[in-house]
C-alpha positions, 0 to 999 in steps of 0.5 A: 879284859874279856868278854865277861858273859853270852857266846863272846864268853872270855874273848880276850879284847885289845885294849887300846894304846896310849892315854886317851882311851878308859876301857870300862873295868868289868866291875861296872861291864857287869853291873851293868849288863846285870842291870840292862839284860832284863830291858835286851831284846835281840831285834834292837840297836846298841849305840856304843858312843865313845867305843874305846874297845867295844867291850859295852856294844860288844856284850850286849852282843854277845847276850843277843843284841842284832845289831851294834853299832860303833862310834870312835874317831882315836887312831889307837882305839879304832884298830884294837876295835876294829880288832875285837869287833874282827874277833867278835864277827868270827866267833858268833858266826861260828857259833851259828849267832843270829845277828844283822850288823856290826857297823864302825863309825869311824868319826867323833861323835857329833859328825855321827848322831847325825848320821844315826837316825835309820837305827833308831837304838833301845839303848845307848851306852856313852863313855865320854872322856872325864874331862869333856862329860860335860861339855859334851852333855850341855852340847848334845841336843834332844830332838837329835836324841830321840831322833836316834832312839825309840820309846823306851829307849835307854840312855847309859852314861860314864862318867866320873864321880865328882862329876856327878853334880854338873850333870845335865841330862838333856832329855830330862830337862825336857821331861821327854826322858827320865832317868831311872837309875844311878849307881857307884862303882868305887869313882864311877858313876854310871846314870841311866835315863830312859824315854819315854 
């Protein structure tokens, strides 16, 4: 696995060992980033929920995002994530790229989410374990989601395609977010919502 584009293009990514984490494929990362790139601005926060290797957040920071916040609780994934973020920071510094912060929360998303209101995000990437995706989405609270995001923010979800029909996003149900894109890449579903 490597970073696809930007200042860290070609940077190898350490993959977490074990079966708990399922890295987002290069094809899906490239497709999602091509959708998100027009929305990327330098002075935004990118939240990477269930970060795993950190590939999505690092892709965003490689393309100029100033602040990345990575949330991951699995011990094996955290080892890989810390190495990847450290290497990204080294490369960005060496190139003279301007970035503010890459912060790692070694917590479950459900606990970390309550600590994120001081970094309201423009982009939120969520790649929960497929087996827990519906349960996690059903447990999300619109007020909490809105407290960690800015108006116009984008929420991107990766899930198994066969879960698509069961996905109910709290922001969409409340009317404060609208679904703007839906894509299929093999057996992967990508849903993108934008805050009104």
